[in-house]
Backbone as ProteinMPNN parsed JSONL, in Angstrom:
{"seq_chain_A": "XXXXXXXXXXXXXXXXXXXXXXXXXXXXXXXXXXXXXXXXXXXXXXXXXXXXXXXXXXXXXXXXXXXXXXXXXXXXXXXXXXXXXXXXXXXXXXXXXXXXXXXXXXXXXXXXX", "coords_chain_A": {"N_chain_A": [[59.933, -22.929, 24.2], [59.132, -19.649, 24.555], [57.515, -17.217, 22.61], [57.081, -13.914, 21.137], [54.615, -12.31, 19.229], [55.144, -9.965, 16.755], [54.597, -7.003, 14.805], [55.425, -5.188, 11.793], [55.203, -2.315, 10.006], [56.064, -1.603, 6.647], [57.656, -0.003, 3.858], [58.041, -0.367, 0.237], [60.833, -0.516, -0.309], [62.152, -1.398, 2.086], [60.814, -3.844, 2.373], [61.754, -5.186, 0.119], [64.421, -5.576, 0.868], [64.121, -7.317, 3.056], [63.013, -9.503, 1.724], [65.22, -10.157, 0.052], [66.901, -11.081, 2.047], [65.928, -13.561, 2.423], [63.561, -13.606, 3.837], [64.174, -13.803, 6.474], [65.453, -11.973, 8.087], [65.914, -8.669, 9.399], [66.898, -5.654, 7.73], [69.977, -3.787, 8.251], [69.838, -0.754, 10.038], [69.53, 2.516, 8.616], [71.764, 5.359, 8.751], [70.132, 7.573, 9.594], [68.241, 6.28, 11.008], [68.104, 5.452, 13.969], [66.728, 3.769, 15.647], [64.909, 0.71, 15.751], [61.621, -0.041, 15.211], [59.431, -2.249, 16.068], [55.978, -3.168, 16.304], [53.233, -3.89, 18.578], [50.719, -4.711, 17.832], [48.506, -5.741, 15.208], [46.59, -3.95, 14.209], [47.598, -1.342, 14.71], [49.996, -1.508, 13.146], [48.802, -1.806, 10.607], [47.467, 0.657, 10.272], [49.679, 2.41, 10.096], [51.05, 1.398, 7.823], [49.088, 1.634, 5.807], [48.275, 4.395, 6.006], [50.659, 5.975, 6.225], [52.973, 4.764, 4.975], [51.991, 4.287, 2.359], [51.491, 6.873, 1.431], [54.043, 7.939, 1.631], [55.644, 6.309, 0.002], [54.184, 5.026, -1.988], [53.33, 2.481, -1.622], [52.372, 0.209, 1.033], [53.105, -2.261, 3.501], [52.178, -4.781, 5.769], [53.954, -6.568, 8.049], [54.569, -9.642, 9.798], [56.058, -11.294, 12.56], [57.889, -13.542, 14.683], [59.486, -13.362, 17.84], [61.934, -14.458, 20.172], [60.798, -14.419, 23.475], [62.472, -14.226, 25.729], [64.639, -12.7, 24.742], [63.35, -10.3, 24.061], [62.588, -9.397, 26.55], [64.447, -7.684, 27.663], [63.908, -5.203, 26.781], [61.782, -2.284, 27.065], [58.25, -1.869, 26.638], [56.837, 0.691, 24.777], [54.307, 3.064, 25.081], [52.92, 4.971, 22.71], [50.914, 6.659, 22.101], [47.514, 6.24, 21.951], [45.953, 3.652, 24.004], [46.404, 1.265, 22.602], [48.537, 1.755, 21.011], [51.386, 0.628, 20.838], [54.867, -0.142, 21.063], [58.134, -1.549, 20.648], [61.363, -0.147, 21.276], [64.13, -0.653, 19.729], [67.522, -0.396, 19.74], [69.528, 0.549, 16.841], [72.006, -0.727, 16.726], [71.427, -3.185, 17.851], [70.035, -4.76, 16.058], [71.095, -6.923, 14.604], [71.358, -8.864, 16.593], [68.676, -9.113, 17.344], [67.758, -10.232, 14.956], [69.004, -12.765, 15.161], [67.334, -13.829, 17.053], [64.921, -14.193, 15.968], [62.149, -16.226, 15.287], [61.276, -18.549, 12.973], [59.888, -17.291, 9.897], [59.71, -14.015, 8.473], [56.66, -12.665, 7.59], [54.39, -11.341, 5.1], [51.342, -9.88, 5.774], [49.469, -8.125, 4.928], [48.784, -5.746, 2.306], [48.973, -2.519, 0.818], [48.08, 0.012, -1.504]], "CA_chain_A": [[60.475, -21.602, 23.994], [58.048, -18.701, 24.409], [57.804, -16.158, 21.604], [56.132, -12.777, 21.108], [54.331, -11.939, 17.858], [55.269, -8.567, 16.493], [54.294, -6.569, 13.453], [56.203, -4.033, 11.393], [54.788, -1.712, 8.763], [57.221, -1.3, 5.825], [57.477, 0.351, 2.492], [58.572, -1.308, -0.728], [62.281, -0.644, -0.242], [62.508, -2.271, 3.173], [60.309, -5.155, 2.081], [62.723, -5.851, -0.838], [65.619, -6.026, 1.592], [63.754, -8.462, 3.811], [62.942, -10.581, 0.744], [66.597, -10.487, -0.32], [67.477, -11.824, 3.157], [65.246, -14.849, 2.565], [62.476, -13.463, 4.797], [64.604, -14.24, 7.788], [66.252, -10.935, 8.815], [65.662, -7.261, 9.132], [68.122, -5.01, 7.28], [70.572, -2.808, 9.156], [69.229, 0.584, 10.031], [70.267, 3.593, 7.987], [72.246, 6.338, 9.77], [69.079, 8.388, 10.126], [67.28, 5.389, 11.67], [68.794, 4.911, 15.108], [65.852, 2.859, 16.398], [64.035, -0.177, 15.016], [60.307, 0.048, 15.93], [58.352, -3.233, 15.798], [54.775, -2.824, 17.052], [52.668, -5.022, 19.284], [49.413, -5.197, 17.306], [48.32, -5.618, 13.777], [45.8, -2.774, 13.882], [48.537, -0.205, 14.662], [50.847, -1.641, 11.953], [47.98, -1.545, 9.439], [47.299, 2.101, 10.163], [50.912, 3.033, 9.616], [51.288, 0.94, 6.442], [48.072, 2.228, 4.932], [48.202, 5.83, 6.066], [51.914, 6.62, 6.143], [53.848, 4.191, 3.946], [51.493, 4.489, 1.0], [51.69, 8.272, 1.076], [55.492, 8.223, 1.47], [56.415, 5.499, -0.996], [53.3, 4.415, -2.981], [52.808, 1.189, -1.172], [52.672, -0.137, 2.393], [52.942, -3.629, 3.8], [52.225, -5.16, 7.18], [54.696, -7.893, 8.237], [54.413, -10.321, 11.105], [57.203, -12.142, 12.865], [58.011, -14.009, 16.076], [60.8, -13.199, 18.488], [62.057, -15.083, 21.488], [60.442, -13.536, 24.565], [63.623, -13.962, 26.606], [65.381, -11.615, 24.187], [62.602, -9.032, 24.165], [62.386, -8.973, 27.938], [65.411, -6.636, 28.051], [63.402, -3.934, 26.261], [60.485, -1.853, 27.568], [57.214, -1.555, 25.668], [56.508, 2.111, 24.855], [53.009, 3.506, 24.655], [53.238, 6.226, 22.079], [49.643, 7.344, 21.72], [46.447, 5.584, 22.634], [46.196, 2.389, 24.726], [46.862, 0.151, 21.758], [49.658, 2.166, 20.219], [52.518, 0.078, 21.59], [55.985, -0.556, 20.25], [59.432, -1.665, 21.213], [62.357, 0.661, 20.734], [65.318, -1.453, 19.698], [68.609, 0.419, 19.113], [69.995, 0.013, 15.562], [73.164, -1.695, 16.923], [70.944, -4.475, 18.353], [69.203, -5.424, 15.103], [71.669, -8.212, 14.305], [71.012, -9.787, 17.654], [67.224, -9.325, 17.14], [67.677, -11.23, 13.864], [69.319, -14.104, 15.684], [66.305, -14.261, 17.952], [63.683, -14.45, 15.238], [61.78, -17.649, 15.197], [60.453, -18.667, 11.763], [60.067, -16.319, 8.839], [58.904, -12.725, 8.398], [55.615, -12.848, 6.556], [53.532, -10.224, 4.794], [49.991, -10.206, 6.103], [48.576, -7.149, 4.273], [49.477, -4.786, 1.471], [48.168, -1.326, 0.494], [48.665, 0.923, -2.541]], "C_chain_A": [[59.249, -20.661, 23.729], [58.461, -17.602, 23.471], [56.717, -15.039, 21.74], [55.912, -12.495, 19.564], [54.385, -10.416, 17.745], [54.882, -8.247, 15.042], [55.2, -5.386, 13.077], [55.628, -3.568, 10.058], [56.013, -1.263, 7.985], [56.784, -0.767, 4.471], [58.144, -0.643, 1.544], [60.105, -1.509, -0.6], [62.704, -1.605, 0.901], [62.014, -3.664, 2.954], [61.242, -5.875, 1.097], [63.935, -6.313, -0.141], [65.312, -7.259, 2.5], [63.633, -9.683, 2.91], [64.279, -11.054, 0.354], [67.319, -11.28, 0.74], [66.774, -13.162, 3.389], [64.123, -14.778, 3.599], [62.844, -13.876, 6.199], [65.415, -13.229, 8.588], [65.752, -9.543, 8.398], [66.972, -6.585, 8.672], [68.708, -4.065, 8.33], [69.867, -1.486, 8.997], [70.153, 1.543, 9.244], [70.761, 4.576, 9.011], [71.177, 7.199, 10.351], [68.019, 7.601, 10.824], [67.944, 4.736, 12.862], [68.015, 3.873, 15.934], [65.077, 1.99, 15.427], [62.748, -0.307, 15.839], [59.331, -1.059, 15.507], [57.171, -2.832, 16.751], [54.073, -4.062, 17.567], [51.295, -5.463, 18.812], [49.242, -4.889, 15.846], [47.551, -4.358, 13.397], [46.68, -1.54, 13.776], [49.406, -0.278, 13.423], [50.059, -1.39, 10.679], [47.762, -0.061, 9.236], [48.524, 2.78, 9.595], [51.177, 2.64, 8.163], [50.35, 1.594, 5.48], [48.087, 3.733, 4.842], [49.528, 6.565, 5.867], [52.773, 6.113, 5.001], [53.3, 4.416, 2.544], [51.745, 5.935, 0.563], [53.158, 8.569, 0.793], [56.148, 7.49, 0.299], [55.509, 4.789, -2.022], [52.729, 3.082, -2.604], [53.198, 0.952, 0.32], [52.341, -1.602, 2.675], [52.996, -3.856, 5.279], [52.923, -6.528, 7.259], [54.436, -8.344, 9.641], [55.588, -11.236, 11.294], [57.2, -12.495, 14.353], [59.403, -13.82, 16.572], [60.796, -13.873, 19.838], [61.719, -14.062, 22.626], [61.599, -13.219, 25.466], [64.515, -12.847, 26.058], [64.648, -10.286, 24.357], [62.432, -8.486, 25.598], [63.357, -7.897, 28.395], [64.937, -5.252, 27.605], [62.031, -3.569, 26.852], [59.526, -1.675, 26.379], [56.874, -0.047, 25.882], [55.114, 2.335, 24.329], [53.177, 4.89, 24.002], [52.055, 6.988, 21.533], [48.527, 6.711, 22.602], [46.842, 4.25, 23.269], [46.763, 1.317, 23.87], [48.001, 0.542, 20.867], [50.968, 1.884, 20.978], [53.624, -0.354, 20.651], [57.205, -0.759, 21.119], [60.41, -0.708, 20.521], [63.685, -0.081, 20.835], [66.464, -0.708, 19.005], [69.162, -0.299, 17.841], [71.11, -0.998, 15.763], [72.721, -3.056, 17.427], [70.175, -5.283, 17.29], [69.767, -6.788, 14.682], [71.307, -9.238, 15.365], [69.492, -10.099, 17.637], [67.053, -10.354, 16.07], [67.988, -12.644, 14.315], [68.271, -14.682, 16.602], [64.945, -14.377, 17.292], [63.427, -15.942, 15.235], [60.829, -17.806, 13.992], [60.778, -17.499, 10.846], [59.242, -15.05, 9.061], [57.894, -12.925, 7.269], [54.873, -11.558, 6.307], [52.11, -10.631, 4.937], [49.003, -9.228, 5.45], [49.418, -6.26, 3.424], [48.449, -3.691, 1.021], [48.839, -0.537, -0.595], [47.687, 1.977, -2.859]], "O_chain_A": [[58.465, -20.878, 22.805], [59.59, -17.111, 23.513], [55.656, -15.208, 22.342], [56.849, -12.453, 18.766], [53.765, -9.688, 18.521], [54.851, -9.127, 14.182], [55.681, -4.67, 13.955], [55.574, -4.335, 9.097], [56.906, -0.626, 8.544], [55.681, -1.049, 4.003], [58.736, -1.631, 1.979], [60.582, -2.629, -0.785], [63.514, -2.507, 0.691], [62.712, -4.614, 3.307], [61.482, -7.073, 1.25], [64.474, -7.36, -0.497], [66.167, -8.127, 2.673], [64.087, -10.77, 3.267], [64.501, -12.264, 0.314], [68.225, -12.055, 0.437], [66.986, -13.817, 4.409], [63.769, -15.802, 4.182], [61.993, -14.244, 7.009], [65.993, -13.559, 9.623], [65.274, -9.291, 7.292], [68.042, -6.92, 9.18], [67.983, -3.596, 9.208], [69.362, -1.158, 7.923], [71.373, 1.386, 9.222], [70.192, 4.62, 10.102], [71.275, 7.554, 11.525], [66.99, 8.157, 11.208], [68.318, 3.566, 12.782], [68.574, 3.198, 16.799], [64.631, 2.473, 14.386], [62.793, -0.645, 17.022], [58.477, -0.814, 14.655], [57.368, -2.253, 17.82], [54.289, -5.161, 17.055], [50.751, -6.452, 19.304], [49.767, -3.904, 15.324], [47.835, -3.757, 12.361], [46.525, -0.76, 12.837], [49.566, 0.714, 12.712], [50.602, -0.806, 9.741], [47.868, 0.425, 8.11], [48.418, 3.629, 8.71], [51.505, 3.507, 7.352], [50.775, 2.069, 4.427], [47.935, 4.303, 3.762], [49.517, 7.695, 5.378], [53.245, 6.885, 4.167], [54.067, 4.708, 1.626], [52.17, 6.175, -0.568], [53.497, 9.319, -0.122], [57.09, 7.994, -0.313], [56.011, 4.026, -2.847], [51.759, 2.612, -3.198], [54.227, 1.443, 0.784], [51.372, -2.124, 2.124], [53.769, -3.207, 5.983], [52.518, -7.495, 6.614], [54.13, -7.559, 10.538], [56.067, -11.873, 10.356], [56.575, -11.813, 15.166], [60.38, -14.066, 15.865], [59.796, -13.865, 20.556], [62.307, -12.983, 22.693], [61.729, -12.088, 25.934], [65.102, -12.106, 26.847], [65.241, -9.279, 24.744], [62.174, -7.302, 25.813], [63.119, -7.253, 29.417], [65.509, -4.24, 28.012], [61.213, -4.453, 27.109], [59.949, -1.369, 25.265], [56.659, 0.404, 27.007], [54.768, 1.854, 23.251], [53.535, 5.857, 24.673], [52.171, 7.83, 20.642], [48.625, 6.673, 23.828], [47.964, 3.783, 23.077], [47.55, 0.506, 24.357], [48.414, -0.257, 20.027], [51.548, 2.746, 21.637], [53.358, -0.873, 19.567], [57.296, -0.197, 22.211], [60.303, -0.48, 19.316], [64.293, -0.13, 21.904], [66.381, -0.422, 17.811], [69.25, -1.525, 17.772], [71.169, -2.01, 15.063], [73.517, -3.995, 17.445], [69.709, -6.383, 17.587], [68.998, -7.715, 14.428], [70.982, -10.379, 15.035], [69.092, -11.235, 17.892], [66.267, -11.285, 16.245], [67.327, -13.6, 13.909], [68.294, -15.874, 16.908], [63.939, -14.627, 17.956], [64.333, -16.773, 15.189], [59.723, -17.266, 13.992], [61.794, -16.82, 10.997], [58.221, -15.05, 9.749], [58.245, -13.303, 6.151], [54.737, -10.747, 7.222], [51.672, -11.601, 4.319], [47.803, -9.501, 5.432], [50.589, -6.017, 3.716], [47.253, -3.945, 0.878], [50.065, -0.426, -0.607], [47.96, 2.841, -3.693]]}, "name": "protein", "num_of_chains": 1, "seq": "XXXXXXXXXXXXXXXXXXXXXXXXXXXXXXXXXXXXXXXXXXXXXXXXXXXXXXXXXXXXXXXXXXXXXXXXXXXXXXXXXXXXXXXXXXXXXXXXXXXXXXXXXXXXXXXXX"}
């Protein structure tokens, strides 16, 4: 089974929800969050966690997780800035299915405050 490694920068509230789910699922999106945005490289996730999440909530974390490639193949990769600023745009209603396609646990690879 082929997987894709993704990263997601999060603040302390979202991280607490991931921890409460046993590090095995992303929480449902809030009404004002219609899209789930995992990113394709650690450098971009680090920049967001360090520069945006810390300013917004006092702390930022970089998470890493694996998703079945066959599931991700239905979504396009979006370039949202420079060549390495790449992310998937997964609709909020698809997050449960994304969670069913996670392989292994969501792990924290960096933290900033």
